[in-house]
C-alpha positions in Angstrom: 10.9 -69.3 234.7 17.1 -74.9 235.3 18.0 -78.2 237.1 21.6 -78.8 236.2 24.3 -81.5 237.4 26.9 -80.1 239.4 29.1 -79.2 236.3 26.2 -77.6 234.5 25.4 -75.3 237.4 28.7 -73.9 237.6 28.6 -73.1 234.3 25.7 -71.5 234.3 27.1 -69.0 237.5 29.8 -67.8 235.8 27.3 -67.5 232.5 25.2 -65.2 234.8 28.2 -63.3 236.3 29.3 -62.7 232.7 25.8 -61.3 231.3 26.0 -58.9 234.9 29.5 -58.3 233.9 28.8 -57.3 230.5 25.5 -55.2 231.0 27.4 -53.2 233.7 30.0 -52.4 231.1 27.6 -51.0 228.8 25.1 -49.3 231.6 23.7 -46.8 230.0 20.2 -44.8 231.6 22.1 -41.6 232.9 21.4 -38.1 232.2 24.2 -37.9 229.2 25.6 -34.4 230.7 23.9 -32.0 228.5 20.6 -31.6 229.6 19.8 -34.3 226.6 18.4 -37.7 228.3 20.8 -40.7 227.4 19.3 -43.0 225.2 20.8 -46.3 225.8 18.7 -48.9 228.1 19.2 -52.4 229.3 16.6 -54.6 229.9 16.6 -57.5 232.2 14.0 -60.4 231.4 13.5 -63.7 232.8 12.4 -66.9 230.3 8.8 -66.7 231.3 6.4 -66.3 227.9 4.7 -62.9 229.0 7.8 -61.5 230.2 9.7 -62.4 226.6 6.8 -61.1 225.1 6.5 -57.6 226.5 10.2 -57.5 227.0 10.2 -57.5 223.2 7.3 -55.0 222.6 9.1 -52.9 224.4 12.5 -53.5 222.6 10.6 -52.6 219.5 8.8 -49.8 220.3 11.5 -48.2 222.2 14.1 -48.9 219.0 11.4 -47.1 217.0 11.6 -44.0 219.5 15.2 -43.6 218.9 17.0 -45.6 222.4 19.1 -48.2 222.0 17.8 -51.5 223.8 20.1 -54.2 225.1 18.3 -57.6 226.6 19.4 -59.8 228.9 17.9 -63.1 230.0 18.8 -64.1 233.8 16.9 -66.0 236.5 14.9 -64.0 238.9 18.3 -63.2 241.3 20.1 -62.0 239.3 17.6 -59.7 237.9 16.6 -57.8 241.0 20.3 -57.9 241.8 21.2 -56.3 238.5 18.8 -54.2 238.9 19.7 -53.0 242.8 23.2 -52.3 241.9 22.3 -50.6 238.7 23.6 -52.9 235.8 20.0 -53.2 234.6 17.7 -50.2 234.0 14.4 -52.5 233.8 12.2 -55.6 234.2 9.6 -56.3 233.0 7.7 -58.8 235.2 7.8 -58.5 238.9 5.4 -60.8 240.6 4.4 -59.2 243.2 3.1 -59.5 246.6 4.3 -62.8 246.7 6.4 -64.6 243.7 8.7 -62.0 243.9 8.6 -61.3 247.6 12.3 -62.3 248.8 13.5 -60.4 246.0 11.3 -57.2 246.5 11.9 -57.6 250.4 16.1 -57.2 249.3 16.4 -55.3 246.9 13.0 -52.9 247.1 14.5 -49.7 249.0 16.7 -49.2 245.9 14.6 -49.9 242.8 11.6 -48.2 241.9 7.6 -49.6 241.5 6.6 -47.9 237.9 3.1 -49.6 238.1 0.7 -52.6 237.2 0.2 -53.6 234.0 -1.6 -57.0 234.2 -3.3 -57.8 238.0 -4.7 -61.7 237.5 -1.4 -63.5 237.3 -1.7 -67.2 239.4 0.9 -69.4 240.0 -1.3 -73.0 239.6 -0.4 -76.8 239.9 -2.1 -78.4 236.7 -2.4 -81.5 235.1 -4.0 -83.1 231.4 -7.9 -82.6 231.5 -8.0 -86.3 230.5 -6.8 -87.3 233.9 -10.4 -86.6 235.4 -10.2 -88.2 238.5 -8.0 -85.5 239.3 -9.4 -81.9 239.8 -7.6 -80.6 243.1 -4.0 -81.0 244.5 -5.8 -83.1 247.2 -6.4 -85.5 244.4 -2.6 -86.1 244.1 -1.8 -87.9 247.2 -1.9 -92.0 247.2 -1.0 -90.9 243.6 2.7 -90.5 243.5 3.7 -93.7 241.5 1.3 -92.8 238.8 3.4 -89.8 238.3 6.8 -91.3 238.9 7.0 -89.5 241.5 7.2 -86.3 240.3 6.1 -82.9 239.7 7.2 -81.4 236.2 8.3 -77.7 237.5 10.1 -74.3 235.8 13.6 -73.0 237.0 14.9 -73.7 240.2 15.4 -69.2 240.9 11.4 -69.2 240.0 9.3 -67.6 242.6 7.0 -70.5 241.5 9.6 -73.5 242.2 9.5 -72.2 245.8 5.8 -71.7 246.2 5.5 -75.0 245.2 8.2 -76.7 246.7 8.3 -74.9 250.5 4.4 -74.3 250.7 2.1 -76.7 248.1 4.3 -79.6 248.8 4.0 -79.7 252.3 1.1 -78.4 252.9 -0.6 -81.3 251.3 1.3 -83.6 252.9 3.2 -84.4 249.4 7.1 -84.9 250.2 7.3 -88.7 250.8 5.5 -89.1 247.3 6.5 -86.5 244.9 10.1 -84.8 244.0 9.7 -81.6 242.5 11.7 -81.5 239.1 13.1 -78.6 238.0 13.8 -77.6 235.1 13.7 -74.8 232.3 10.2 -73.6 230.8 10.8 -75.1 227.9 11.8 -78.6 229.2 8.3 -78.6 231.3 6.4 -77.9 228.5 8.4 -80.1 226.0 7.7 -82.9 229.0 3.7 -81.9 228.8 3.5 -82.2 225.3 5.0 -85.4 224.7 2.7 -86.4 227.6 -0.5 -85.2 226.6 0.1 -86.5 222.6 0.7 -90.3 224.0 -2.1 -89.3 226.7 0.0 -90.4 229.7 -0.2 -89.1 233.4 1.9 -85.7 234.2 1.1 -83.0 236.7 3.5 -79.7 236.0 3.8 -76.1 237.9 2.8 -73.5 235.4 0.7 -70.1 235.5 -1.5 -67.7 234.3 -1.1 -65.7 231.8 0.7 -68.7 229.8 -0.4 -69.2 226.2 0.0 -73.3 226.9 -3.9 -73.0 228.4 -5.0 -71.9 224.6 -2.6 -74.8 223.4 -3.2 -78.2 225.4 -6.3 -79.4 227.3 -5.1 -78.4 230.8 -7.2 -78.1 233.8 -5.5 -76.1 237.0 -5.9 -78.2 240.5 -8.2 -76.6 243.0 -6.0 -75.5 245.9 -9.1 -75.7 248.8 -5.2 -74.9 251.1 -4.6 -71.4 249.2 -1.2 -72.9 249.4 -0.5 -71.5 245.7 -1.5 -67.7 246.7 -3.6 -65.2 245.3 -3.8 -63.5 242.3 -1.0 -61.1 241.9 0.3 -58.4 239.6 2.6 -58.1 237.3 4.7 -54.5 237.5 7.1 -52.8 236.0 10.6 -52.1 237.6 13.4 -50.0 237.4 16.7 -49.7 239.1 17.1 -46.2 241.7 16.4 -43.3 239.4 14.8 -44.6 236.3 11.9 -42.4 236.6 14.2 -39.2 236.7 16.5 -40.5 233.6 14.1 -42.0 231.6 10.7 -40.0 231.8 9.1 -40.4 228.7 9.3 -44.4 229.5 8.5 -44.1 232.7 4.8 -42.5 231.2 4.7 -45.2 228.8 5.0 -47.8 231.3 2.8 -46.0 234.1 0.0 -46.4 231.1 0.6 -49.6 230.1 -2.1 -52.0 230.2 -2.6 -55.5 228.5 -5.7 -57.6 229.5 -6.0 -61.5 229.4 -6.8 -62.0 225.4 -4.4 -59.5 224.3 -1.7 -60.8 226.4 -2.2 -64.3 225.0 -2.2 -62.7 222.0 0.8 -60.9 222.4 2.3 -64.2 223.4 1.3 -66.7 220.5 2.7 -64.4 218.0 6.3 -64.5 219.9 5.9 -68.2 220.9 4.9 -69.1 217.0 8.1 -67.4 215.6 11.3 -69.0 215.0 14.1 -68.4 217.2 15.7 -64.8 216.8 12.5 -63.2 215.0 10.5 -62.4 218.6 10.8 -58.4 217.6 9.5 -59.2 214.4 6.7 -60.9 215.7 6.7 -58.1 218.2 6.6 -55.8 215.5 3.6 -57.3 213.9 1.7 -57.8 216.6 2.2 -54.0 217.8 1.0 -53.1 214.2 -2.2 -55.3 214.0 -3.3 -53.3 217.3 -3.1 -49.9 217.1 -5.2 -49.3 219.5 -3.9 -51.1 222.1 -0.3 -49.3 221.5 -1.9 -45.7 221.5 -3.1 -46.0 224.7 0.3 -46.2 226.6 2.5 -45.1 223.5 0.8 -42.8 221.0 2.4 -41.7 217.6 4.9 -38.8 218.6 
């Protein structure tokens, strides 16, 4: 779930195009021509913690089953485009019916919905609990100076960003006092931690599920006008033809479910691991939670 100066934005676009070209060059997932399933799968993911977590979990599980798994980090738009073009095989974090609605409307006819694995996803605006007199998005009005006129957000291509900018801010009349500062999830969390350590005011865009709620004293602001939308579902989404090309994986995905506690513990395990250690952290979690794994990926 990146705010950049123009020169950096150009580099970002180039990087995204290069990543898609790289994926396209090595794209697998079709029938091998011998009746055997092709064993290479390309998974696109966005930099949201639940997606990083489940992508690494499936990478580990599928590699144990003999697949070669390539993962590519992209923003949401290029991820959906890559699926529609057949350059990516799978995406595990489609937020529907609201957050990724525009992308689904644009590309849905060329995609396959492979099932819901979590159904209590919400988009939120949150503040630290020590801001005791701010409990609703309505309470932010007239208080812009205390927050330096900033709502600290995540990447510009995220549905959360669009919902905050196009729905919540105008619905609550905050446009003259606040600017949504788009960034990366990592940068948002760094600002949040710094402000909490210093007991300073900060308002951020956040979502459930997220490990930040377990680590920091946070509260979601009430949304009496429903501007942030209701609870959503997290879907596994494949390119057209995925089910036919990957029947074993499709069956796993259709059975895959995580509850709040399970997802939080998986996210925490992955997030606590060092850079590059995410697959090993996912493997440790899988070994510690055999009942969960066996419910959708039993031993062969």
